[in-house]
C-alpha positions in Angstrom: 38.6 -168.9 -150.9 34.9 -169.8 -152.8 32.7 -172.7 -151.2 33.3 -175.4 -153.9 36.8 -174.6 -153.2 36.6 -175.2 -149.1 36.7 -178.7 -149.3 40.6 -179.4 -150.3 41.2 -183.0 -152.2 37.1 -184.1 -151.2 38.5 -184.8 -147.5 39.9 -182.0 -145.4 37.2 -179.2 -144.5 38.5 -175.9 -144.4 37.6 -174.3 -141.2 39.8 -171.3 -140.3 42.8 -169.3 -141.3 45.7 -169.0 -138.8 48.4 -167.2 -140.5 48.7 -165.6 -144.2 52.2 -164.9 -145.9 53.3 -163.5 -148.9 53.8 -167.3 -150.8 51.1 -169.5 -148.4 48.6 -170.1 -145.7 47.8 -171.8 -142.8 44.3 -173.5 -142.3 42.9 -175.3 -139.4 40.9 -177.7 -141.1 38.7 -181.1 -140.5 39.3 -184.7 -141.7 36.1 -186.1 -142.8 37.1 -189.5 -142.4 38.0 -189.0 -139.3 36.8 -185.7 -137.6 40.8 -184.6 -136.6 41.7 -181.3 -136.4 45.1 -180.6 -138.1 47.0 -177.6 -139.6 47.4 -177.6 -143.0 50.0 -175.1 -144.9 48.7 -174.3 -148.2 50.3 -173.2 -151.4 48.9 -169.9 -152.9 48.3 -170.7 -156.6 47.9 -167.0 -157.9 51.8 -165.9 -157.6 54.1 -165.2 -160.2 56.8 -167.7 -158.8 54.5 -170.6 -157.8 56.8 -173.3 -159.4 59.6 -171.8 -157.2 57.4 -172.2 -154.5 56.0 -175.7 -154.8 59.8 -176.8 -155.1 60.6 -175.0 -151.5 57.1 -176.2 -150.5 58.3 -179.7 -150.8 62.1 -179.8 -150.1 60.6 -178.7 -146.7 58.5 -181.3 -146.5 61.5 -183.7 -147.6 63.5 -182.3 -144.2 59.9 -182.1 -142.4 59.1 -186.1 -142.2 63.2 -186.5 -141.3 62.2 -184.9 -137.7 60.3 -186.7 -135.1 60.4 -185.1 -131.7 58.0 -183.8 -128.9 58.7 -180.0 -129.0 58.8 -179.8 -132.9 55.4 -179.9 -135.0 54.3 -183.7 -136.1 54.8 -183.8 -140.3 51.4 -185.9 -141.6 52.1 -185.6 -145.2 52.6 -183.6 -148.4 50.5 -183.4 -151.1 50.7 -181.8 -154.6 48.1 -181.3 -157.7 46.6 -179.6 -160.3 44.3 -177.9 -158.0 46.3 -177.9 -154.8 49.9 -178.2 -153.1 50.4 -178.1 -149.5 51.7 -180.0 -146.0 49.8 -181.4 -143.4 50.8 -181.1 -139.9 49.7 -181.4 -136.3 47.0 -179.1 -135.1 49.0 -177.3 -131.8 46.1 -175.0 -130.6 48.3 -172.1 -129.5 49.3 -169.0 -130.5 53.2 -167.9 -131.3 55.8 -166.9 -128.9 55.6 -162.9 -130.5 51.9 -162.9 -130.2 52.4 -163.3 -126.5 55.0 -161.4 -125.2 53.0 -158.3 -126.5 49.6 -159.8 -124.9 50.8 -161.4 -121.5 54.4 -160.7 -120.6 54.4 -161.9 -117.2 52.3 -164.9 -118.6 55.5 -165.9 -120.6 58.0 -165.5 -117.8 55.8 -167.7 -115.8 56.9 -170.6 -118.4 60.4 -169.5 -119.4 62.2 -172.1 -118.2 60.1 -174.6 -120.3 60.0 -172.2 -123.4 64.1 -171.8 -123.3 64.4 -175.6 -122.5 62.3 -176.5 -124.7 63.4 -174.2 -127.9 67.0 -175.3 -127.5 65.9 -179.2 -127.3 63.8 -179.0 -130.2 66.9 -177.0 -132.3 69.1 -179.3 -131.1 67.4 -182.1 -132.5 67.2 -180.4 -135.9 71.1 -179.9 -135.8 71.4 -184.0 -134.8 69.8 -184.4 -138.1 72.0 -182.4 -139.8 69.8 -179.6 -140.7 70.1 -175.8 -140.3 66.9 -174.3 -139.1 67.6 -170.6 -140.7 65.1 -168.4 -139.5 64.4 -169.2 -135.5 62.2 -166.4 -134.3 59.6 -166.4 -131.9 56.9 -166.4 -135.0 57.6 -169.8 -135.3 57.8 -171.0 -131.7 54.0 -172.3 -130.4 53.3 -172.6 -127.2 49.9 -173.2 -124.8 49.0 -172.5 -121.2 50.8 -175.3 -119.7 54.2 -174.1 -121.3 54.3 -176.9 -124.0 55.9 -175.8 -127.1 56.4 -176.8 -130.4 58.8 -175.2 -133.4 57.7 -174.8 -136.8 58.2 -173.2 -140.3 61.0 -175.0 -141.9 60.9 -173.7 -145.0 64.6 -171.8 -145.3 65.9 -175.0 -143.8 69.2 -176.5 -145.5 71.9 -179.5 -144.8 74.8 -178.0 -143.7 77.6 -178.2 -145.8 80.6 -179.5 -144.4 84.3 -179.9 -145.9 84.7 -179.8 -149.5 81.0 -178.7 -150.0 81.4 -175.7 -148.4 84.3 -175.0 -150.4 82.8 -175.1 -153.6 79.1 -174.0 -152.5 80.9 -170.5 -152.3 78.5 -167.7 -151.2 74.9 -167.9 -151.1 73.1 -166.1 -153.9 70.5 -164.4 -151.7 70.5 -163.6 -148.0 67.0 -165.7 -146.6 65.3 -164.8 -143.5 64.1 -162.0 -141.1 66.6 -159.0 -140.6 65.7 -158.7 -136.8 67.3 -162.2 -136.2 69.5 -162.8 -138.9 72.9 -163.6 -138.3 76.1 -161.5 -139.6 77.4 -164.2 -141.5 74.8 -164.8 -143.8 74.4 -160.7 -144.0 77.9 -161.3 -145.7 76.3 -164.7 -147.6 79.0 -167.0 -146.1 77.9 -170.4 -145.7 75.3 -171.0 -142.3 76.1 -173.7 -139.9 74.7 -174.8 -136.5 75.9 -171.1 -135.2 74.0 -169.0 -137.2 71.0 -170.3 -135.6 72.6 -170.0 -132.2 72.8 -166.4 -132.9 69.3 -166.5 -133.7 68.4 -167.9 -130.3 70.1 -165.7 -128.8 67.8 -162.9 -130.1 64.8 -164.5 -129.2 65.8 -164.8 -125.5 67.3 -161.3 -125.3 63.3 -160.2 -126.9 61.6 -162.8 -124.5 63.2 -161.3 -121.4 63.5 -157.6 -122.5 60.4 -157.4 -124.8 62.3 -155.9 -127.2 64.9 -156.9 -129.3 68.4 -156.1 -128.8 69.3 -154.2 -132.6 66.7 -152.0 -133.8 67.2 -148.7 -136.7 65.2 -146.9 -138.7 66.1 -148.1 -141.9 66.7 -152.0 -142.8 70.1 -151.0 -143.8 71.0 -149.4 -140.3 70.1 -152.5 -139.0 72.0 -154.7 -140.9 74.6 -152.9 -140.2 74.3 -153.3 -136.4 74.3 -156.8 -136.6 77.5 -156.4 -138.0 79.3 -154.3 -136.0 77.6 -153.2 -133.0 78.2 -154.5 -129.8 74.3 -156.5 -128.4 73.5 -154.8 -124.9 72.6 -157.1 -121.6 68.8 -157.5 -121.4 68.6 -156.6 -117.6 69.8 -153.0 -118.8 65.8 -153.2 -119.8 64.5 -155.9 -117.0 66.7 -155.9 -113.7 65.3 -159.0 -112.5 67.3 -161.0 -115.4 70.2 -162.6 -113.7 73.8 -162.3 -114.5 74.3 -165.6 -115.5 71.6 -165.3 -118.2 73.4 -161.8 -119.3 76.3 -164.0 -120.8 74.9 -166.5 -122.1 73.2 -164.4 -124.4 76.4 -162.1 -124.6 77.8 -165.5 -126.1 75.4 -165.9 -128.2 75.0 -162.7 -129.9 78.9 -162.7 -130.9 79.6 -161.7 -134.2 82.5 -164.6 -135.4 80.3 -167.9 -135.1 83.7 -169.3 -133.6 83.0 -167.4 -130.4 79.9 -168.7 -129.9 78.6 -172.3 -127.8 79.5 -175.2 -129.8 76.1 -176.7 -130.0 72.6 -176.4 -128.7 73.1 -178.6 -126.0 75.6 -176.9 -124.6 73.3 -173.9 -124.0 70.8 -176.1 -123.1 73.3 -177.3 -120.3 74.2 -174.0 -119.3 70.6 -173.0 -118.9 69.8 -176.0 -116.4 72.7 -175.0 -114.2 71.7 -171.4 -113.8 68.9 -168.9 -112.6 67.4 -166.7 -115.3 65.9 -164.3 -113.4 67.5 -162.6 -109.6 63.5 -163.0 -108.1 60.9 -165.6 -108.8 58.1 -164.6 -111.5 54.5 -164.3 -109.1 51.4 -164.8 -111.4 50.1 -161.3 -111.3 46.7 -162.6 -112.1 46.5 -165.0 -109.3 48.0 -162.2 -107.3 45.5 -159.5 -108.6 42.7 -162.3 -107.8 44.0 -162.8 -104.3 44.5 -159.2 -103.4 40.8 -158.4 -104.7 39.3 -161.2 -102.2 41.5 -160.3 -99.3 40.2 -156.2 -100.5 36.3 -157.9 -100.4 36.4 -159.3 -97.0 37.7 -156.4 -95.5 35.2 -154.3 -97.1 32.7 -156.4 -96.6 33.4 -157.2 -92.6 34.3 -153.7 -91.4 30.9 -151.9 -92.5 27.7 -152.5 -91.9 25.7 -154.3 -94.8 22.8 -153.1 -95.8 20.6 -154.6 -98.3 22.9 -154.0 -101.0 26.3 -155.4 -99.7 24.3 -158.2 -98.2 23.2 -159.4 -101.6 26.7 -159.1 -102.8 28.3 -161.1 -100.1 25.6 -164.3 -100.3 26.3 -163.8 -104.4 30.0 -164.4 -103.3 29.6 -166.8 -100.8 27.3 -168.7 -103.0 29.5 -168.4 -106.9 32.8 -168.8 -105.2 33.4 -171.6 -102.4 37.1 -170.6 -102.4 35.7 -166.6 -101.3 33.6 -168.5 -99.1 36.2 -170.4 -97.3 38.3 -167.0 -96.4 35.5 -164.9 -95.3 34.6 -168.0 -93.1 38.4 -168.1 -91.7 38.5 -164.1 -91.1 35.0 -164.0 -89.8 36.4 -167.2 -87.2 39.8 -165.5 -86.6 37.9 -162.2 -85.8 35.8 -164.2 -83.6 38.4 -165.8 -81.4 40.4 -162.7 -81.1 37.8 -160.8 -79.1 37.2 -164.0 -77.2 40.7 -163.8 -76.2 40.0 -160.0 -75.4 37.0 -160.7 -73.5 39.0 -163.8 -71.2 41.8 -161.2 -70.4 39.6 -158.4 -69.3 37.9 -161.1 -67.3 41.2 -162.0 -65.7 42.2 -158.4 -64.8 38.8 -157.6 -63.4 38.8 -161.0 -60.7 42.4 -160.3 -60.1 41.2 -156.8 -58.9 38.2 -158.1 -57.1 40.5 -160.6 -55.2 42.9 -158.2 -53.9 40.2 -156.0 -52.9 38.7 -158.6 -50.9 42.2 -159.5 -49.1 42.2 -156.3 -47.7 38.8 -156.3 -46.4 39.7 -159.9 -44.4 39.0 -159.9 -40.8 43.0 -159.7 -39.1 43.7 -157.2 -41.1 43.0 -153.6 -40.7 40.7 -152.6 -43.6 41.4 -149.2 -44.6 38.7 -146.6 -42.9 36.4 -145.0 -44.7 37.7 -141.5 -46.2 36.2 -138.5 -43.2 36.5 -134.6 -43.7 38.9 -133.6 -41.6 37.7 -131.4 -38.6 39.7 -128.2 -37.9 42.2 -128.3 -35.3 41.8 -126.6 -32.2 43.6 -122.8 -32.1 46.6 -122.9 -30.8 47.3 -119.6 -28.4 49.4 -117.1 -30.0 51.9 -115.0 -28.6 50.6 -111.9 -29.6 49.3 -109.6 -26.7 46.2 -108.7 -28.4 45.4 -110.3 -31.8 44.9 -114.1 -31.4 44.2 -114.8 -35.4 47.2 -115.6 -37.5 48.9 -113.4 -39.2 49.6 -113.6 -42.6 53.4 -113.8 -43.3 54.7 -109.8 -44.3 57.3 -109.9 -47.2 60.7 -109.6 -46.4 61.5 -105.9 -46.9 65.2 -104.3 -47.8 67.4 -103.4 -45.2 66.1 -105.8 -42.4 68.0 -109.3 -41.5 66.4 -112.7 -42.2 63.5 -113.5 -39.9 62.9 -110.5 -38.4 59.3 -108.8 -38.0 58.3 -106.9 -40.6 55.1 -105.5 -41.5 52.5 -105.8 -43.8 52.9 -102.6 -46.8 49.6 -100.8 -46.8 48.6 -101.8 -43.3 47.7 -99.5 -40.5 50.7 -100.0 -37.6 50.1 -101.7 -34.6 48.9 -99.2 -31.0 51.6 -97.9 -29.1 52.2 -100.5 -26.4 50.6 -103.6 -28.4 53.6 -105.3 -30.4 53.3 -108.7 -30.9 56.3 -110.6 -28.7 58.2 -112.8 -31.1 60.2 -115.8 -29.2 63.1 -114.8 -28.0 62.4 -111.7 -27.7 61.6 -109.7 -24.7 58.0 -107.8 -23.7 57.5 -105.1 -25.6 58.4 -101.5 -23.9 54.9 -99.3 -22.7 54.4 -96.4 -25.7 56.5 -97.8 -28.3 54.7 -97.0 -31.9 54.9 -99.9 -34.0 58.1 -101.5 -33.5 60.1 -99.6 -31.2 63.8 -100.2 -29.4 64.7 -104.1 -29.8 67.3 -105.9 -27.5 70.8 -106.1 -29.4 70.4 -109.2 -31.6 73.8 -108.9 -33.2 72.1 -107.0 -36.1 73.9 -104.5 -38.2 72.5 -100.8 -37.5 69.9 -99.8 -40.3 70.9 -97.4 -43.1 70.8 -93.9 -42.7 68.2 -93.2 -44.5 65.0 -95.9 -45.2 64.5 -97.4 -48.0 61.3 -96.0 -50.4 57.9 -97.7 -49.1 60.1 -98.8 -45.9 59.4 -98.4 -42.2 62.0 -96.6 -40.3 63.4 -98.6 -37.3 66.1 -97.5 -34.5 69.5 -98.5 -34.9 71.1 -101.6 -33.4 74.0 -103.2 -32.5 76.0 -105.2 -34.6 78.6 -108.0 -33.5 81.8 -107.1 -34.6 83.7 -109.5 -36.6 87.0 -111.0 -35.1 89.6 -108.9 -34.5 87.8 -105.9 -34.1 88.1 -103.7 -30.9 85.4 -104.2 -28.5 82.7 -100.9 -28.9 82.3 -99.0 -26.0 78.4 -99.3 -24.4 76.1 -96.7 -24.5 75.6 -94.5 -22.4 71.6 -95.6 -22.4 70.4 -99.0 -23.4 66.4 -99.7 -23.7 67.0 -102.4 -21.4 68.0 -99.7 -18.4 65.2 -97.6 -19.8 62.4 -100.3 -19.6 63.9 -101.6 -16.1 63.5 -97.5 -14.7 60.0 -97.3 -16.5 61.5 -94.1 -18.5 60.4 -93.5 -21.9 63.5 -93.5 -24.1 61.9 -92.3 -27.4 58.9 -90.4 -26.9 56.0 -91.7 -29.1 55.4 -90.0 -32.4 53.0 -90.5 -35.4 55.0 -90.9 -38.0 58.4 -92.9 -38.2 61.1 -91.0 -38.4 64.8 -92.3 -39.1 67.4 -91.9 -36.8 70.4 -90.5 -37.6 73.7 -89.8 -35.5 74.1 -86.1 -34.0 77.0 -84.4 -36.5 79.7 -83.2 -34.6 80.2 -79.9 -33.5 83.9 -79.7 -33.6 85.6 -79.8 -37.0 88.2 -82.5 -37.6 88.3 -86.2 -37.1 85.9 -88.2 -35.5 85.9 -89.8 -32.2 87.7 -93.5 -32.5 84.7 -94.9 -30.5 84.3 -97.8 -33.0 80.8 -97.9 -31.6 79.7 -95.5 -34.3 80.7 -96.1 -37.5 81.5 -93.1 -39.6 78.7 -91.8 -42.2 79.4 -90.1 -44.8 78.1 -86.4 -45.1 76.9 -87.2 -48.1 72.9 -87.4 -47.9 71.9 -89.1 -51.3 74.7 -92.0 -50.9 73.8 -93.9 -47.8 76.7 -96.6 -46.2 75.0 -99.7 -44.6 76.9 -100.2 -41.2 76.4 -103.6 -40.8 78.5 -106.3 -42.8 76.5 -107.8 -46.0 76.9 -111.7 -47.5 79.1 -111.9 -49.7 76.8 -112.0 -52.8 77.0 -115.0 -55.2 78.7 -114.9 -58.3 76.7 -114.7 -61.2 76.8 -118.0 -63.4 79.8 -117.4 -65.9 79.1 -118.6 -69.6 83.0 -120.0 -69.3 82.9 -121.3 -65.8 79.4 -123.4 -66.8 80.5 -124.8 -70.2 83.8 -125.8 -69.0 82.6 -129.5 -68.7 81.2 -129.6 -72.4 84.8 -129.1 -73.6 85.4 -132.6 -73.2 82.5 -133.5 -75.3 82.4 -134.4 -79.2 80.3 -131.6 -81.3 77.1 -133.1 -81.8 74.3 -131.4 -84.3 
């Protein structure tokens, strides 16, 4: 617009163009006489339908001046002359809801209850005056940062026709409205009603909650068909935080038949006040993000070793942000208290330990003697005749009873007549190499042939088990030989296994129980002493019998 035309009627200075449409523009103007900022809806003069648009603006002003509600933009005046046609209104410093949904959805959701209830209250006032808005959509709702709203743009508004007037009016000559928010009855060109605005209100609610409209199509014709026939989804399908009660309200507002929708905007408003719009309260994302940033900064600056840049950064943050300075001081004080408490706890533990140590050292109570190196024990007299030093315990060799004195493999034998004396044994006989004949101790006789790597030994008598005939005495025993001073066994250099002489006469052996029958086969020696019954090997079934009563656990 030219500079000479920037002054409207010599009293309103055009400042900023707020919005522009096909037939009009909305400007922020300054009233020269008072300095007030007002909104001016200025009609374009260079359009073919100027006369029709002028008549429509006049009708809009007549409806608008009848409306007086805090949630509706306040009407100032209407002017139409040869140069300009315009409507002056209250200037409400806020962007429309459509832009806010795209730019800051979380901010809109934080004020959603004020928004929904305010729109319902404004629409209820319009209906009470007998008018239908016919163009309810986010573009015609303004909302500021504190949640105050204003309903605007009554260019399509009309008086509701009832009774005979509705019958005489017949069908609409043209379809007016925005396709995305238009009601099914408007598409069929039937006369609108208050429920027509409620349908558009349901689409607005849906878009605010789900950030998208319920019906979308690639072409305008398909979009109108969906308004007529398609069932609207629930907003909770796109936003799970929407409560079921809010889903039911929107589903009722989007019914295809006007009779199935709520009776009035007041009914919707009363229902909104009784329910929760969201399942969980919306948190201010900006405030939460700033709090998290401050928390991260506190953690970083309190844990690292400050250098010159970090120190300068901390100093700047403390000076420019009082809230951050307060949090930093609280964090520092909290850490100091925690450190002090830990130090006090350690001091208490040390004091308790010192008290206990002092109690142990008081007179009247035996103090613990200092640990001293134990003196070596006096050597005990050994029962051995020759060697007085302790001998290592030899390994038990096969074929010898437990406890029987053995000689370690790989060592030289004892000199004849110098065999260690074991408790309970008689003195060794002179001239006996290594282990000579020993007194009967109830052990069985050795095998006919010794095992590889073992020492041969003289056969010994065994104590027969109960029920067996008493064995006959031997012709000569080692004791008798020792008493008479006779060497029963001449000394030999190597131990030789003694075996009983084979019988000279064929036939069965003598029935002497003292001499066990030995098989003639030398490859298979038959032991003459009874072996203890071997311990049966563990059976898998026997060990797992107790598991049969337990449940199967993986």
